N, C-alpha and C positions, 0 to 999 in steps of 0.2 A: 300796121294801122294805115288807114286811107281815109282822105277826105275829112280829117279831124279838123274842126275850126271851133275853138271853144274858149271863152273868156271867163275868168272869176273876178268878181268884184268885191270891195270891201263890204263887210257886213253879211256875206252870203254864206250859207251852209249847204254843202252839195253832198248828196249820196250818189255814188256811182254803182250801178247794178248790171248784171249780165252774166251768163253762163261761163263755164270754164272755157279757157281759150278765147274769151271775147276781146281781151286786151286791157283788163283792168290793171294788172301787175306792171304792164309796160307802161301805161299811162302814169302810175304812181312813181315809177322809176325816172320818167322824164321830169315829173313835177318836183322831185327830190334833188334834181341835178345829178343823178347817177347814171344817167343814159343821155346820149345825145341823138338826136334825130338823123337818120340817114338822108332825109329831104325835108324841105319845110323849116319853120322856125318855131322855137320855143322861147319866150320870154318869161322870165320869172322876177317878180318884184322889179319891173321894168327894166331888167338887165337880160340881153339876148344871150342864150346859151352859146358858148364857142368865143364870145367876146369879153366875158368876165370870169375871173378867178373863181371857180366853183366853191374853193375852201372859204371864201368870203361870204357866198351865198348860203351855204349849208347851215351856219348858225342861224340864220333867220327862219329856217324851216324846221319845224318839229315834225317829228315821225314816230309812229308806234307800228311795228310790223313783226311778223313771225320770224323773220330773217334776223331782226335786232334782238328779239327775245332769245334766240338760240346762241347770240354772240356774247351775252351777259354772263360773267362768272357765277357759278351757283353758290361760291362761298362770299359773295359780296353782300355787304350790309345794304338793305333796303335803302336806308337814307342816301347811301353813297351812290346806289344805282340811279336815283334822281340827280344827285348834285353833279356826277361826272359827265352829265349832258352839258354842262356849262362848257366843257372843253372838247365836247364831241367825241369822248373816248368811252370804251367799254371797260371797266376795271380801274380802279383807282391806283395811281402809281406815285410820281413825284410831285403832280400839280398841287397848288396850294389853294384852300378855300377860305372864305372869311365867314364871319357870323351872319352875314345878310344872305350868304348862300344857303347855309343850314336852315336859316328862318324860311326862305323862300321854298324850299325843298319840303319842309314840314307843312307849310301852308298848302301845298299842291297835294301832299298826301292827305291832309285833312279834307280837301275839296273831294277826293275820290274815296273819302271814308275808310283810309287804311293807314292812318297816323299811328295807330297802335302796333303796326308792323315795322316801324322804322328801325328797331335794332335787331330784327330778326334777318337771316341770310336769305337770299333771293331764291335759293334751291330748296328751302322748306316750304315755299308757298304753295297755295293750291293754283289751279289754272285761273280762276277768277281773280285771285289776289293779284297774281303776275299781270293779268291785263290791266287792272286798274293802276297798278305801280307804273307799268309802261305808258299809260296815259298821262300820268303825272310827270313822267320824265320828260315826255314830248313837249310839255309847256315850260320846261325849266329855263330855256332861254329867252322867254318872252318873244316867241316866234312871230312871223308876220304871216305864216302859212302853216296850218296844221294839217298833217296827213294821218289818216287812221286807216290801215290797211287790215280789213277783217278783224277788228278788235274783239269781236265777241265768238270767233270761231273757236269751237272745242268745249264752250262753256255749257253748263247744265242750265235749267230754267232759272233757277234762283241767282246764279252768278251772271246769266245774261241780263235779267232785269235789273239787278244792281247797278251794272255797267251802263246799261241805257238811261237809267235814271240819272246817273252822274253826269253822262254825256249830254242829256237834255238840259240839265241846269247849266252846264258849260255854255251850251248853244245859246242860250237865253240871255248870257252875259255880253253886253255891248263891247266889252274889252277883249272878248275872244276874237283871235285872228280869223281870216277866211279858212273854213275847215272843209276838208274833202274826206268823207267816209266811204271806203269801199266794203260792200257786202254781198252776199248771195240771197239774204233773206230780207223781205219787208218788215218783219217783225223786229228786226234790228235797228230800224230808223228811229232815232230818238225824236221825240216832239220838237218842234221850233226849227227842225230842218227846212229850208226854204227852197231848195232847187233840187233837180234830179238830172242824171246823165244816164242813159241807157245805151249799152253797147251789145253788138253781136258781130263776130267775125272781123274784128277791128274797125268797124264802122259805127256811126252814130245813128242809133234808132230814133231817140228823142231826146231834147235837152231844153230845159227851161224851169219856170216856176213849177214847184213839185206837184200841184194839183193838175197841171196841164201836162206835164211830161210823163207823170206815172199814172197811167190808166189802163183799163183792162187790155185795150187793143195795142198799147204799146208794149205792155209787159208780155203779151202773147207773141208779138213780134220778135222781141228780144230773146225769149227763151224756146220759141218754137212750139209751144204747147198751149192749147185754149186755157186761159186763166182769167179769174174773176178777182178784181181789186176791190177792197173795202177799207174804209178809214173810220175809226171809232175812237172818241176821246182823244185825237191827235196821233194815234197809233194806226200803223198801216198793216194790212193783212192780205194774203193771197191764197186762192185755192183753184185746183183744177176744175174746170167746168164739167159738170157731170155729163157722162155719155148718155144718150138716149137711143 
């Protein structure tokens, strides 16, 4: 990555877009405190990486990603999948939980409309159900930064729309932390998202308020293909420019 200068402020909801290899996953790893920059500086929650114990920072950062999804035990109870985020572990072991932990986990499952799955095992869930459970888990520690790395990937139309609706409701809540959503598809951007960052080849194409940063010209530059961007009822759409 080169020349990245990016600041996230309280109350903002960011979407990060770009083709494969643009640097999106690297950026998420930096924001999660799981990767240190080879040059430059990264400050998370006013703490500079390399000068703060990352194990103290990580509980303040909620994350939902495919890597995490694959690390969760298939035989784990869904309620425990959410609760174990309190200790930053995957798979319940000897740690102890209180009634408040279970109550919060159930509250988050309700927020994503999967409370009826609480006693099911994670491995029996559909792809869409797993995505919503992961999103609930990401909120368990009441984080100050929320990272959602391609949360709708692999979902069918119904599953995607259910997840986008839940994430849109979350984005509208003033108590929700600063959020970064990584995606390839404009259709997956929930309403109420405020800012956009477009990447290509490890560099920023555009960044800022979503209506300014996400345009036909900036999306064309990011993906290297003539594209037209439209927005209808708070949702974003893109299509290739017809050849003539």
